[in-house]
C-alpha positions in Angstrom: 41.7 -59.0 -4.3 40.3 -61.4 -1.8 40.1 -59.9 1.6 41.3 -63.1 3.2 44.5 -62.8 1.2 44.9 -59.2 2.2 44.5 -60.2 5.8 47.2 -62.8 5.4 49.6 -60.1 4.1 48.8 -57.9 7.2 49.5 -60.9 9.4 52.8 -61.7 7.7 53.7 -58.0 8.4 53.2 -58.8 12.1 49.9 -57.0 12.5 47.6 -58.5 15.2 43.8 -59.1 15.4 43.5 -58.8 11.7 40.0 -58.8 10.1 38.3 -57.3 7.1 35.0 -55.5 6.8 32.9 -57.1 4.0 34.7 -56.8 0.6 35.3 -53.1 1.1 39.1 -53.1 1.2 39.0 -52.0 4.9 41.2 -54.0 7.2 41.0 -53.8 11.0 44.2 -54.6 12.9 46.3 -53.7 15.9 50.0 -52.9 16.2 52.4 -51.4 18.6 53.9 -49.3 15.7 53.0 -45.7 14.9 51.2 -44.8 11.7 54.4 -43.3 10.3 56.1 -46.7 10.8 53.1 -48.8 9.6 52.2 -47.1 6.4 55.5 -47.8 4.4 55.7 -51.4 5.8 52.1 -52.3 4.8 52.3 -50.5 1.4 55.5 -52.3 0.6 54.1 -55.7 1.6 50.8 -55.2 -0.3 52.6 -53.8 -3.4 55.0 -56.8 -3.4 52.3 -59.4 -2.8 49.7 -58.1 -5.3 52.1 -56.6 -7.9 50.6 -53.1 -7.8 51.4 -49.8 -6.2 49.5 -49.8 -2.9 48.4 -46.5 -1.2 47.0 -46.8 2.3 45.0 -44.4 4.5 45.3 -45.4 8.1 42.8 -44.3 10.7 42.4 -45.2 14.3 39.2 -46.3 15.9 38.8 -42.9 17.5 39.4 -41.1 14.2 36.7 -43.2 12.5 34.3 -42.4 15.3 35.1 -38.7 15.1 34.6 -38.7 11.3 31.1 -40.2 11.8 30.3 -37.9 14.7 31.1 -34.8 12.6 29.2 -36.0 9.6 26.9 -33.0 8.7 24.8 -34.9 6.2 21.4 -36.3 7.2 20.3 -39.6 5.8 18.2 -39.3 2.7 16.7 -42.2 0.7 17.7 -41.1 -2.7 21.3 -40.0 -1.9 24.7 -41.6 -1.2 26.9 -40.0 1.4 30.7 -40.3 1.0 33.6 -39.4 3.2 37.0 -38.6 1.7 40.0 -39.5 3.6 43.0 -37.9 2.2 46.6 -36.7 2.5 47.2 -33.2 3.9 45.4 -30.3 2.1 43.7 -32.6 -0.4 40.3 -32.2 1.3 40.6 -28.4 0.8 41.4 -28.9 -2.8 38.4 -31.2 -3.2 36.3 -28.5 -1.6 37.5 -25.9 -4.0 36.9 -28.2 -7.0 33.4 -29.0 -5.7 32.5 -25.3 -5.5 33.3 -24.8 -9.2 31.3 -27.9 -10.4 27.8 -27.9 -11.7 25.7 -29.6 -9.1 22.6 -31.7 -9.3 19.6 -31.0 -7.1 20.4 -31.9 -3.5 24.1 -32.5 -4.2 26.2 -31.1 -1.3 29.9 -31.0 -0.4 31.0 -29.9 3.1 34.6 -29.6 4.5 35.0 -30.2 8.2 38.4 -30.5 9.8 40.2 -31.7 6.7 37.5 -34.3 5.9 35.3 -33.7 2.9 31.7 -35.0 3.0 29.8 -35.4 -0.2 26.1 -36.1 -0.8 25.1 -37.1 -4.3 22.0 -38.6 -5.8 22.0 -42.3 -6.2 22.9 -43.4 -9.7 24.7 -40.1 -10.3 28.0 -40.6 -8.5 30.2 -41.3 -11.6 28.2 -39.1 -13.9 28.3 -35.9 -11.8 30.7 -33.2 -12.6 32.5 -33.7 -9.2 32.5 -37.5 -9.8 34.4 -37.0 -13.0 37.0 -34.9 -11.2 37.4 -37.7 -8.6 38.4 -40.1 -11.4 41.5 -38.1 -12.1 44.6 -40.2 -11.7 46.4 -37.4 -9.8 44.2 -38.2 -6.8 45.1 -41.9 -6.7 47.7 -41.7 -4.0 46.1 -38.6 -2.3 42.6 -39.8 -1.3 40.2 -42.6 -0.8 36.4 -42.4 -0.4 34.1 -44.5 1.7 30.3 -44.5 1.9 29.2 -43.4 5.3 27.3 -46.8 5.6 30.7 -48.6 5.3 32.3 -46.4 8.0 29.3 -47.2 10.3 29.9 -50.9 9.7 33.6 -50.5 10.5 32.8 -48.6 13.7 30.5 -51.4 14.8 33.4 -53.9 14.6 35.5 -52.0 17.1 
């Protein structure tokens, strides 16, 4: 999907100040509606426009900043750091699944306030035991992940 086209869908759904962050699938916007009102409206519009079943995870500016503030992982050259934004209780399930996986050296998973943070060696994201679990289709509508670097770029745009 082209981010400009996604932004157009948000604007047609009466969102304001719409912009995208790189080609990450993250859209910044403002609205007078609550998250409970926004989610079904935007999912329906995106699903209709792009002919696929859309699942959105909405976070406010303060929530993004809080996720970054609580990040327990320190920057490391050879590692990616991911944050999992999920539906209720899914982060706890991820944490339990992570505990049972074989881990590579330096791989970490930490659950803080229903947000799961994952550190994995660069080049090993999809090949790790935990990465293979994440590919399970049962998680499709329950979670999304973002690299911490992406969240930092989002926070800078606020």
